[in-house]
N, C-alpha and C positions, 0 to 999 in steps of 0.2 A: 364286275361278277368277282368272288371268292376266286384264288388259284385253287386248280384242287390236290396242291403240293400242301396246302393248308388244313388241319385234322380238325375235323368240324362234330356236332351230337345237334340231334334236334329233340327237343323236349318239350310237351306243349304249347308244341308250333313255334318255338323258338330256338334259333338254329346256335350253338354254343361253340366256341373257337378254344381246342386245348393248344395253347401256344408252347412253345418248349422255354423250357428255362433258361432265364439269359444270364451272362459270365461276362465278364472281361472290365477294361476301364475302364471305358464309358457307364456301365452299370454300378462300377464303385461309385464315381461322382455323383450318380444319382443319387445312388442310397446315403451317402453323406447332405450332401444337399435334402432330401424326401425326411433324411434324422433332424436335421436344426427347423426346416419347417413346421413338422411337427410337434418337436419342443415348444416352438413358439406357439402353434397354434392351444396346444394343451394347458400351456403354462399363462399363459397373456391373462385370462380372463380371471386368474387368483393373483395377480401382482397388484401391487395400486402403487400409485402416484401421487405425490399431492394430497393423501386421502382419497381417492377415486382409482377404481376399475381400471385396469394399464385400458385394455379396449373395451367399449361397452357401445349396443347397439339398440337403444330401447324404444321402440318406438311406440309400445302400449304410453308408455310416459312421456314420449316424445323428448327422451333424456341421451344425448351421445356423446360419451368421452374419449377423445383418443391422445393419450397418453399425457394425463392428467389437466388438458385442456377442457371442457363441459361447455357443449354447442345446447341451444335452445331451438325450439323453432324461429326466432326471431334471427339466427344465423343461416337461415334457409339460403340466402345469396351466396355463404363461403359454402354450402354443402352442394350447390348446384354448381360452382368454381371447380369445386374438388372432383364431382362426377365429369366435369368437362375435360380438365386434366387427366382424370382417371382415359379417359375414351380417348384424347391423342394419346398418351402413353402405351393403350394397346395400338393402334393402329402404326405409330412410328416404330415400337418393338417390333409389329410384324413384317411389316414393308424392309428391315435389317435380316431379321434373324428365322422370320415365317413362324412355324408355330410352338415353337418352343417353350413359350407356358405349358402348353397344353401337356408334354410329355417329363417335364422337369418342376413346375409348382400347381399347377393346378388339383387343389384338392382330391377332385374327383379323381385320379393319375397315381397321385401321392398312393391317396386309400387303395385303391384299387390294386395297383402294382405293388406297394410295399408293405403291402400289409395281407388283404384278405389274399392274396395269389400265391402270396411268400406263403400264408397256412395252409392252402389248399397244395402247394408241393411236397410243403411238411410232413402230412397227412397222407396223401392221397399218391404223392410220388411226380415224376414230370409227365409228358405229356402220353405218352405211351402208358405207362401205369392208371393215366386216370380214363384213360379211354379204354383199356380192359377192364377195370374197375364197374365201368357206369355199363359194360355189356354183361357183365355176368350177373347171375341170380341172388335176389335178397340173402343171403346168407349172415352170417354172424360179422364175417368179416367187413362186408358191406354196409352194413347197421350200423360196425360201431366206428368205423371210419367216416361215414357221410354223417351220422350221428356228433362225433365229437366237430366235427369243420363245422358243421351248421350249429350247433352248442355255440362254439365261439366267435364266429358271424352274428351272432346276436347276442353277445356279449358285448364286442367292439362296436357295436352298433348302438346297443344300452349307452356305452362311453362317447360316443359320438353325437349321441344325441343331449345326453346333458351338458356337455362340451357345446353346442351348438346354443342351447336352452341358456347357458353362463354368459353368451355372449348378447342373449336379447332379454333378457330380465336379470341379470347380475348373478355372479357369482352366491351371496349372502344370500340372496329368495331364494333360488336353487337350494341351499344348504337347509332352509327354512321346510321345504317343498319334502324334500329327501327326509329331513328328522324328524317332524313333527307329522301325528296323526293324520290318518288318511283323507277324512271326512273335511278335515281343515284345508287342504288343499288338491280338493278332487280332478277341478280344471288341471293344474299342473302334474298332477300323478298323468293324469289322460293325456296331458301335450308330450310328455316324456315317452309313454308308449306310445303313443300314433308317430312321431318321428323318427322311434327307434326300428318301428316296422319299413316304414318310408326307405330308413338309410339298409334296412338289411335286405330289401325288395330291390334297392337299387344296387347293391355290390354282391347279389348272390344269382340275382334272376338279370336283372336288365345286363349291368355291365360295361360295353365298349359300346353300343346303343345310344349311351348319353353324349358320348364325343362324336358316334360317325351320322346320328339323326339327328337325337333331338338338339345339341348343343348349336349355336349358330355360326359360333366363332369359325369354324372351321373354312365352313364357305365364305368368310371373309376374303381367303386367302386369293382365290381365282380375282378377286378387286386391287387386293393389295399389295401381293407377291410382282416382282419385276425382273427381270433377268439378274442385277445386281442383287438381288434377296439370296441371305447363304441359310440353305436347307438341307435337312439329311436328302442328298440324292446318288441314283447310281448314274456312274463315268461310263454312259450307253457307248462312247468312242473308245474306250481303255477296255470294253470288258463284252463288246461284240467281235466277228458271232461267238456266242456261248458255246459249251461243248464240252465233254471229260476231257481232261488232260491225257494224250497217248504219251507211252513210254519212248516210241520215236514219233518225231514230228512229221507230217505230211506236207511239204514245200509246197503244196497244190493248194490246202487247205488248213490253212494258217488258223486258229482259233484265237479268240480273246483271253484275256484273262478269267474274265469268269467260265466255272467248270461248270455251271447249272447245278449245283450240288440240292437247294432250294432250301438251302437254312435261312437265311432272309427273311424267307416267307415262316418258315416254319415257330420262328420266333417273335414274327409280330403280334399283338396282341389285338389287334383290330383286323387282321387275316389278309393285308392285302401284299401285291408283290411292287418291290420298292422299284422294279426293274419296267416295269409299266410308265415309270413317271411320277411326279407329284402326284398325288390324290387327297381329297379333304380328308380320306379318314387319317393318314399318316399324323402321328402325333410329335413326330420327332423326337421318339423314344430312345435313340440311339441302336439299340436291341439288334439291329440289323447289321448295322458298321462291328459291332464286337463279334461277331458270327463271322462276316466275310472276311472280317481282319483276320481271325483264328485259321480260318484257310489259307488264309493268302500268307501267314506267317510257316504254313506246314507246305507249302507247295514253294517257298523263297520268293514270291513275287510280292512286290510292291503295297503295302496297305492302303485303305481306304480306296479301295475300289469302289465302296459304296462310303462315303463318310461327308462331312459338310461341304458343300459345294454351294457353285451360283451356278447357272445357266450359261453366263459369259465363261468361266473356267471350263465346265465342260465341252464348250463346242470350240471356244477361241485361244482356250489355256490363259485368260488372263486373271490376274490375282485380285482379292477383293477387295475392292471399293465401295465407298457407303455410296450412293447415286446421289445426285441432285434434290430427288421427292425426300429423300431419308430425311437429307438438309432442312428443307423446307419446313419438314412435323417438325422436326427438334426445335426449329427456329421457333414455332408458336407454342413447343411445349415449356420452352425457356419463358416465351414471353407470359404465359399462364402462369407458371410456376412463380415467377418474380410479383406479379399480381395478387397473386395468391398469397403469398408469405408475407407481403405488404400491409394486406386485410389483415390476418393474424396478428403481425406485430403492434396494428393499431387498434385492433380489438379491446372495446372497454370491459372490464370486469362486471358493471352494473352498467346498463342502457336504460336513460332518461330519456323520456318524451314528454313534453310539453307541450299542451295547447290549450287557447283561451276557451272558458268555457262558452256554449252558445247558445244563442240568444238573449247575449249582455255587451255590453259595450264598453261605458266608460263611468264611474263616481269622482264628482266632485265634493273632496271634503277640505274644507280651508284652503291652502296653498299648493295642496296635494292635488293628486291623479291616481284612483284606482285602476284595477283591472282585475276582473276572475279569471283565474286559471286551474287547470288539473294533469298531473302531473302523474305520472306512473313509472314506477323505479322497477327493472329486473334485475334481480340479483344473480348472478350466471356462475356465481362460484358455491363451493360446500361448504360456506364458514358464514356466520351472522356477521353485518357487517353495520359500526354505529355509522352515522352519515350526519352532516350538517350539509344543508342546503341553502345558497344564498345569492343574489345577482353580483355578477362580473362588476357593474357601477356600484362602490361603495357609499352614496349618496342613496340609494334605493332602499327599500325598506321590505320585509314580507312579514304577512301577519295570515300561518296555518289557521285553518278552522281545528284542525286536529294534528295535531304536531308528535309523531312519532318518531321515534332518534334509532330505532334498530331495524334493519331491513333483514328479515329469516333468510336462511341458505336457500338455495334452489325456489324461490320465491317470489312473488308479483305484491307490490305496494301501491296503492293510488290514493294520494295527496290531492284536498282542493284548497287552496291558498291565493290572497290578493297582493299583490305587487302595487307597491306606493311609491310614485315620482314627485318629484319635487316639479312644479307649474313652470318657473325659470329655466329648467334643462329643457323642455318640452319645444319644438319648433315647426313641429308636422303633424298633422294629424296621423299619422300611421307611422310610428318606428319598428326598427330592430330592438330585440334585447336579449339578454343570452344569460344564462344560469348555470354555477355551476355546484358539483356535487363534492366533497370533502368526507375525508373519513382519515382518522388520526393526522390532520394536517397536510393527507397528500390527496393533490386532485385525482378523483376516480371513473369523475365525468362531468362531459357539458350537453348543453342543450341551447335550444334556440326559440323564440317567438315572436309575436307583434305586440306590438303596444298602441293602442287607440288612445286617442285624447282629443279636446274641442281644436280645433281649428282657426288659429289665432288670424 
């Protein structure tokens, strides 16, 4: 239940929160982190490495680029392993630091608290002024402030929508959609408008409901957190019994350090009372830490009545140490990282698959035996590759039915060829044969298949 200390408003059945403007050391740190993350988010689609967009997630064309490396559908095992790494990392991070990701790095929180909320404070003022503005009739002041705020919200949502599409379809394609006539790219324009309205709806209306109801990550805390997890928490042993500070302390009624000012509730962007314990709505934004520390400084009391604490620290004053569960997850994460890194290191720029032609066995031609094969070459780079294919056995010979020597960038090529082996080399009905693909004298890919011959 929402605390009575938090100020709320109800519009169209939606309960809105009026959080006070945060300020303090932790908030300044969050601003620095947010600025760096926002710079990366908006710049990455427009930066290039090895001739490719720095980060591209083109699900339509099934092309994915991460820091110059192109991944195709044939690299799905790498994608699955990367997803596994991400999930284990989230679990490990949550076990150690709780929901810190939500308050410091989640795009929803960064956009909401560091951009949209700050615009709201700038135009409408702090919580009390916003509440007063909403209560007054629709006069010139209210119309001008509300209108300018929502106009800025739409413009920023438009910028976010374009950035989002730049990651999906590519910045060059996005520029074409924006610069060329509407009739040439009406689907692209419709997508931009749709995503703009979605982002506007999220940040102007839905807001913290994304964190408290829609996102499932908060519910994972109950499963993943333990007594050694470092979370934003209220030191109940030190703060209780709470109450206002008296000029003359009553020895029969000693109060804790909490003066029950309610500031920790008023600054909370999700409207909870951190003094009621760890809750799934808490995103570890640290606004309550800053507000409480400011009160403690004025009262000449120790800071961090609300701070990053573990339950073991609150109950037994034990210092923070990693739990065995955290070490276990970290070990699994390290193993997955090593496997993923080794696969990336061994990944070939050209993927070669050689299969014997179906429905054929072998042909005898003089002192040689031939088998018919099909080969598929996939170029995972953004450049044309001049290649040459041969058997690793220098005594073998290959005859291509069609013999192109150029593999186009980001394309596939299928070829059919005969492999000839001398009868004197064959000792069994079935043997293994290895192929190599070279470009400019360098080995770029290998493949294996089987070779059939008469059973001597």
